Structures are given as C-alpha cells and as structure tokens.
N, C-alpha and C positions, 0 to 999 in steps of 0.2 A: 764870077766865073769859077773860082775854086769851089764855092758852095754848091754850084750846079753839078760839078764833077763828083763831089762827095755824095750828094743825094743819089746821082746815077749809080755810083758804085754800091751804095747801101741797097737800092732796089734790086740791083743785079744779084747781090748776095742772097737776099731774101727769096728771090725767084728761084735761084739755083737750089736753095735749101728745100723749098717747097717741091720742086721737081724731083729732087733726090728722094725725099720722103714718100712722094706719090709713087715713084717707080718701085721702091722697096716694098711698100704695102701691097701694090698690085702683084708683085712677084710672089709675095707670101700668101695672099688670100685669093688671088686670081679673080678679084672682083673690082672692077674699075670704080674710082671715086673721083668726083669732080674736083677741080682745083679750088673752087670757092669753099667747099666743105673742108678741104685740107688747110686752106688759109685760115679759116675760122678756128680750127683746132690748134694750129700753131700759135695763133694770137692768144688763145685761151691759156695755153701752156706758158707763154711768155708772161702773161698777166699774173698767173698763179705764182710763177717764180719771183716776180718783182714785188708783189704785194704780200705773199705769204711765205717767202723764202726764209724769214726769220723764225718761223714756227714749224718748218718742215721736219725738224729733228724730233718733234713731240710725237708720242704714240698716236696712231690713228684710232678712230672710233671702231669699236667692235660691235657687230650685230650678230647676236646669237639667235638664229631663227630656227624654230622647230617645225619641220614639215612632216606630212604624212603622205608618203609615196610620190613626192614631187622632186624634180631635179632642177638645179639652178642652170640658167643659160648664161654663157660668158659673152659680155659685150665687147666691142672693139678695144676697150681700155683695159681688159683683163679683169673687170669686176663682175661678180655674179649678179644676175638679175632674177628676181623672184616674182612669181605671178601673184597679183593682189587678190584674185578671186578663187583661191584654192580652198577657203573655208577652214583653214587650220588656225590654232591658237598661237599667237606670236608673243614672245616675251623679249623685250629689249634690255640689254645690259650695257650700261654706259659707265665708262671709267674715265677718270681725269688724270691730270699730271700729279695731283696731290691727294692723299687720302682724306676722306671726310673726317672732320674733328669729332671725336666721340662725345657722347653726352656725359654729364657729371657722374662719375663712378662707373662708367662703362668702358671696358678695355677694348682696344682695337682688335678686331678679328677679321677673317676673310669676308664675313658678311657685312660688318659695319664699315668696311672700306669701299663697298660697292653700293651704288644707288640703283635699285631695281624699279623699273616702271611696272605698276600693278597690271595684272592681266584683267581681262573683261569680267571674269567671274569674281575676282577679288574686289574690283571696283564696285560691282553690284552689291556684294556683301557689306562693303564699307558704307555705301549709301543707305542700306537698310538699317545699319546700326546707328546712324546719325539721327538726332531728334528731327521730327517732321517739321517742315516749313509751315508758315501760317496759311499759305495758299492751299497746301495739301490738306491741312486740317479743315479749312473751310469747304474744300471740295468733297471731303468725305463725310461732312456733317449732314445728317438727315433731318434734323429738327433744330429750331432756334433754341439756343441756350441762354442762361442768365447773362453771360458775357455779351452775347449779341444784343440783348435788349438794352443793356447799359451803354454799349458802344454806339448803337444807333441813336440812342436818346441823348448822347453827348455827356453821359455821366461816367466818371472813371469807375472801372470795375473794382469791387472791394477785394482786398487781398485775403488769402486764407489765413486762419490763425496758425501760429508757429507749431502748435501741437499736432495739427492735422496737415502738415505740409506733404504734398504728394510728389512722387517722381513719375512723370507722365512719359511713357514710351509709346512708340507707334505700334498699333495692333498688327499682329502677324509675325513680328520678330520674336525671338526667344526670350527677350527681356521685357515683353509687353505685359505690364501689370500696374496696378495702382497700389503702391506700397505706402502705408501710413506709418510714420515714425511715432512710436509711443514714447511719452515722457517717462523717465526712470521713476520708479516708485520705491518707497521705503520697504525693505523686507521686514518680516515679522520679528520684533525684538525678542531677545531672551527674557524670560520671566525672572524677576528678582524680588525677593521678599522685601517688604517695606522696613524701614529702620525707625526705631522708636527711642525716645529719650528715657534713660533709666537712672541717670545720676547727674547732679550738679555739684561742682566742687568750688568752694569759696576759700579765699585766703589772701589774694592779692588786693592791694589798695588802689590800683589803677587799671587802665585797659590792659588786657592780656594780648600782647602783640605777636607772640610766636610760640610754637610748640614742637617738640620732637620726642620720639619714643626710642629708648635705648635698644641695641641689638638683642639683648637677652630677654626683652619683653617683661621685665620685672618692674620697671619704673619709667616715668617720663618726666620731661623738664619743660618749664615754661619761662618766658621772659616777659616783663611787664613795664608799663609806663611808671611804675613806682620805683624803678631803677634796680629791682632785685631779680634774681634768678632763683626759682623754686623747683625742688625735686619732689615728686609725688609717687606714692606707691600705686601701681596700676590696678592691682586687684581690689584694694580697699579704698583708694582715693585719699588716703591720709598724707599729710605733709611730712616729709622726711628730712629736708634740709633747705636752708635759704643761703644764697651766696650774694654778697654785696661787693661792689667794686666799681661798677659803672656809675657815672655821674649824670646820666641822662637815660632816656627810654631805651630799653633793650629791644632791638628789632629782629635779631636772629639768634637761634641756638641750634646746635647739632652735636650729636655724640658720635665719636669715632668708633668704628668696628675693628680697627687695627691696633688701637692703643687705648689705655684708660684715660682718655682726654675728652674734655668738653670744650667746645669752641663757642664764643658768643661775640656779638657785635652790636653797636648801638648808635644813637644819634650824637654821641660824644666823640665820634670819629675813631673810636677805639675798636680794635679786634684783639680779643683775649683768648689765651689757651689755659684751661683750668685742669690741674691734676686732681682727679677724683679720689686718689688715695690720701692726699693731704688737704683737699678742698681749698686750694689756693691757686692763685695765678702764677704760672711759671714762664709764660712768654707773652710779649706784646708784639703786634705787627703794625708798624707805623708806616704811613704813606698816603692814606686817603685824606683829601682836603675838605671833606664835608661828611655829613651823616652817612653811616654805612647801613644799607637797607636789608641786606641778605647775604647769606654765605652757604657754601656747600663743600663737601669733601669728595675728592676723587676716590672711586671704589677700590682701586688697585695700587696706587702709589701715594706717597705721603705729600700730597699737594692740597692746598686750601684755596678756594675761590671766594672772593668777596665782590660785592657790587655797591655802588655808592651814589649819592646825590651829586657828586662831582662829575657825572657822566662817564665814568670809567668803571671797568672791572679789573681786579688785580689777581694775579696768581702768585701764591706764596709757597716757599719751601717750609714745611711744617717744622723741621728740625733746626734749620739755620736762620729762620725768620727773614730770609732774603726775599725780595720781590722779584720773582722770575720774569714776569711779563706785566705790562700795563696795557690792557685792551682798550684802545681808543677808537672812536668812530660814532658812538651814540652822541646825539646833540642835546639830550636832556637826561634827567636822573635815570639811572639804571635801577629798576625796582626789584628784579628777581634774577637769580643765576642758578642754573642746574648743570650737573656734571654726570658723565657716563663713561664707561670704559671704551665703547665703540666710537667710531668717528661719526659725526663731529662730537668731540668730547666736551665742549662747553656750549651752552645755550643761554642767551640773555634776553630779557624783555625790558623795554624801556618806556618812559613817559613820552618819548618822541614818536610813539606808535609803531615802532619797528621791533622785529625780533632778529637777532643775529646769531648765526652758527659759526663757531670759531675753530680755527686750527690751533690746537694746544702747543704744538712744537714750534710753529712759526710765530704764534702770537698775533695772527691776522684773521680778518673776517673771511669765511668761506662763502657764506650766503647771507643776504639781507632780505628779509620778508617784510613787505610793505603793505600787506592786505588790510591790516587793522586801520580803523579811522581814529581810534582814541587810545589812550594810554594802556599799555600792556603791563598789568601788575602781577600776573600769575602765569607760571608755566609748570607743567607736570609731564613727566615721562612715563609711558606705560611700562610696567615691570616685565612684561613678556614680549609684547609686540615692538617692532622697530618704528614706533610712532610716538607723537607727543601732542599735547593740546596747550592752547594759550587762551587766557581769559582777558576780556576787555569789555567796557560798557556796551559796545556795539554788538558783540557776538563772542561765543566760544568757538574757536576754530581748531580743527584737527589737521595734523601735518604728518608727512611721511619722511623719515630719514632716508638717505643722508643729505638730500638736496632740498628738503623742505617743500616737497610737492604737496599742494593743497588737497585735502580729502573731502571735508564737508564742514558745514556750519551747524552749530547747536544753538538754535535761537529760542528765545523766550525768557531768559533770565535778564530782564531789563533793569539792571542796576550796576553799580560799580563793583566789579568782581575782584575781591582781594586775594582769594586763595582757591586752589584746585588740588584735589587728591584723587587717586584712582587705585583700585585693588586688582588682583589677578583675575577676579571673576568678571571684570569689565564694568564695575560700578564706578562712575565718575561723579565726584561731588564738587559743587561750586558754592562757595560762600561769599556773600555780598555785604556791602557796607550798610544796607538797610535791615540786616538781621535775617534775611531769607536764605534758605539753603535748598538747592535743587539737586536731585539725584537723577543720573542719566545712564542709559545703556550705551556703553562705549561704541559698540559696533554699528548700531543703527542711529544713534543720536536721539533715541526716544526718551522723553522726560517722564519717568514713571513715578516720581514723588516730589512734592514740594513741602518744605517744613519752615515754619516761622515760630520758633519757641518763645515763650513769654520771658520778659526780662526779669532779672533778679529783683525780688521785693525790695523796695526802697530806692531803686534806680529810676531814672527818667526814661520815658519811652524813646526819647531821642538817642539813648545809649544802647539801642538795639543795633548791633553790628557784629559781623564775624570777620576777624582779622586773619585767622590761620586755622587750618584743620589738617588732621593726619590720621591714617589708619594705624592700629598697632601691628606688631609683627605677625600675629595670627590672622589679621584682617577681619576679625570678628567684632572689633570695637572701633568706633569712630569718635575722635576727640576734636572738639572745637574750642578755639580761644576767642573770647568775645569781649565786647565793649562794656558789658555790665559787670566786669571784673571777675567773671566766673569762667570755669572750664566745664563744658557740657560733654557728657559721654553718651553715645548712642550705640545700640546693638540691633541686630536683625530680630524681627518679630517671629519667634519660633512657631506661633500658632497660625501664621498666615499660610494660605495655600493659593493655588491658581484659581480655585473656585471662589474663595472668599475675597481675593484681591485680583480680579482678572485684569488682563492687559487691555485697556480701552484703545485698541489700535485699529486703524483702517489704512489701506494702502494709499497714503497721501503722496502727492508728487513732491519729489525731493527738490529743494531750491538750492542748487549747487552754485550759488553766487560767490564770486571771489571777493567782492567788495560790498 
C-alpha cells in the first residue's frame, strides 16, 4: 500500500512538472506543443544528467563554420542549425580537454594544440601526393608490361639493379618523374710525379725496423735488429754515429723538436732517452711488461707515448719519468701509436683489429673503430687535413677526426702493411711485408705508382720487406727501412710530366664499403 502511494506521488510530480514546462513554453513561443513531445524532451534531459553529469563541466565541442551569405537558424534548444546544401567550404576545429603531445623536438604552439580536420581541397591534394595504388596503376596502363607477363605466367618479377633504382610517382603531380640514382664516381685525381730510387745505404747487420728524420733535416736515425741505433747524414748518406745500449731489436726511434733528445724503444721492454750532446742514455722509462713496438712525442708538451705487446699504451712525463696514464682496452698487442695537438690527441692501432681514439686528460677511450678485419699495424695523420689513415692486410682506410667517421677504402695493396707515410702534397705511401710499396693520391684514393725494389745483393729474396718509411722535412725525399738490412732513398722524377706519365684514370664507381 505504501509503495502504491509513493508511485502515485512520483507520477503526480512528473505530470505537474511537464504541465508547468508546457505552459511556460507556450507562453514564450505562442506555439502549442503536445505533451508527448514535452515528455520525451524531459526524459532526454534526465538521461543526459544521469549518464553524462560527471562530464558536463568539460568544455563543449566548438564548430567553426564558415558560411557565405547564410545565417544560422536557432532551434528550440538554443543551438544554431546550418543548412547542409549551401555549397560552402566547412572546416571543423575540434579541441579536447588536454593538449596534443608534441612530436620529438616540436614545441607546443597554438597550432600544435589543435587538431584540424582537412578541408576537401586539402584532402584532394593529399591524395594526389600519395603513391598510386596497384588498382589505379592497372587501370591507367594501356599496354602489357614485363611485370604483367611475369605476373600472369606465375614467375616472380625481377627486381631492378640497385644502381638504377627508380622513384615512381603518379603522372600529373608535380613530383611525377623517373629519377635514376647514380652511383658516386671517383673524381679525377691530382697528378703526382713518380718517385724513383736514387740511393741505397748499407751499414746495419740486421733488419732495419724503424726510421726518423730530425727536425733540422740534416740527419736521420734508424734502429735495427742488430740492437744498434745509427745516425746518418741525410745529404750524403754517410754514417755519423752508432749508439749501443739495447739488448734486443730496436723497434722505434723519434727525435724531439723541443729538446736535444732522442727516444728509442725495443723488444727488451726498455724505453730510453738519449742526450745527443753526450751521446748517452740519461733516462729510462720502466713499466711495460713486454716488447715495446712504437713511440711518439706530443708536439706541444713534454709527454711521451709508447705502445707495447702487453696490450697497453703508456703516457710518460719526459722529465720526471713518471707514468701518467696506462691506456687499457685493447685485447692484443698495440702495434702503433700516434699523437697530435688537437683532440683526440692519441690514436692507437692494434693486432686486435681495432683503432682507438683516446682522451689524453682522462686516459680513457673516446672512440673505438672496428671496421678492419685484420691487424692494424700502421696509422698516419695527415699534416694539413683533420684526417688520418690506417693500414691493414684487408684495406687501407681513411677516417675523419674527431669522431673517426669513415671516409673511403684504398684497396689494392694486398699484403701485410707495416708502415704508412703521407706528405703535404697528398702523396700517401704504404709499405708492405713483401717488399712492395704503393703510392696513392690522398684525396681520391687513386694508386698512381707501385714499386718493388730489388733486394740488396747477397740477401735472400725472402728478405724483401719494408718495415718503416718516412718523408724528410722538405718532403722531397722518401726513406724506407727494409728487411735486406738497407735504407733506400727515393725522390721525385724531375723529368716526368703529365704527358710522359699520364693518369690512367676513368670514373670508376667508388666502393664505399665499411667492412
């Protein structure tokens, strides 16, 4: 009984509300509305309130409608109604409760916060710019192509060669063209005169393993497997001095430009500093655990770098003999070390096939280059360009400082490359274990000369090998240290011209392989 009374009271309240709303609307609009329509509207308002009341605080959708000469009509709910057949262009602007997240590196602006629906003209231009579908291509094709023949025969269509890959765009658009990608070609190399042998210097009793020219260009020094260091007059080639003190093969020599010192290292694990005024050893640098294969001096500070078979490179204070840093990271013997004033200040090549660029201050690796497949025994820095080259049996590779970006391969010297040298004219020299020497144009990688000098009379043919090479300070002479116990001196052929020795060059495709 109580439930019937409650239902009756609820129906009475709803009826009174409907009647009141009906009377108010009739008074305002002077247009009668049936009770059924009003009941439907009240029910809809109640449903909206119950189901969407939690989101009524959110901003409503905005419709930005551009019209040409048309006015909106107000419906009974106070919303504008627009005619759908006015023929005008309509652009919808939709906003949300949260701004759209920007793309990477794109700042939020008034435009990126708003998502705009494209207009009809914009949608048409977008459709034109898209690649054509297969159905449209088939519809536009007027004759059977090779692809059709293969497709209908059940044979897969052959792919185009990489050098003639095409970018196919739909005809009629502004990008419609057949664009052929041409492979890069080698530019014409600079002409260099050939080098010829003009002097052979004998005196060592074992393999000549290292060579260096002093800054004044008056003499040069060599180290040998006979455990001696010899100093030679550069102009005449005569022996001036022999230094003894190492008890095994001398593997590296260098003359300081900042002081009258000569530094040497060898397979006896020793690193020595020689005073050339007294011709005696004044300092030893102890620390390496195995044979020391190479050394270099910093050009602006009194710091010495050495590399060893113990897989490390060490940085020494020349004056105090202290080991400043031990550079660890290589997993096999470190065959060569080079130093420069700019960053990275230290470059090492190793038998573990990697090249490392080092931070001198921190004593840590900056970059590790892993492109070589075999041991890296030689590294050379270009005297003018911010680049360097590395030599390995697989290839000679050129790199760009400071991050070691790969430039190009110099292929063709298929041997164990022991040494590299380059001059300011862009002549790169590679010397190999089989006695061959190749000369290259640095910029293009063109191999303009190959030399294989005869071994010293009385030596075996198997003793044909080049262990080290260097240009003198004038860069007009090239000296090589060889396995036949001699030093060979080369110079440019003054009688050669571009007519007598033309560049046999043709625009070959550059093989810029990284591996």
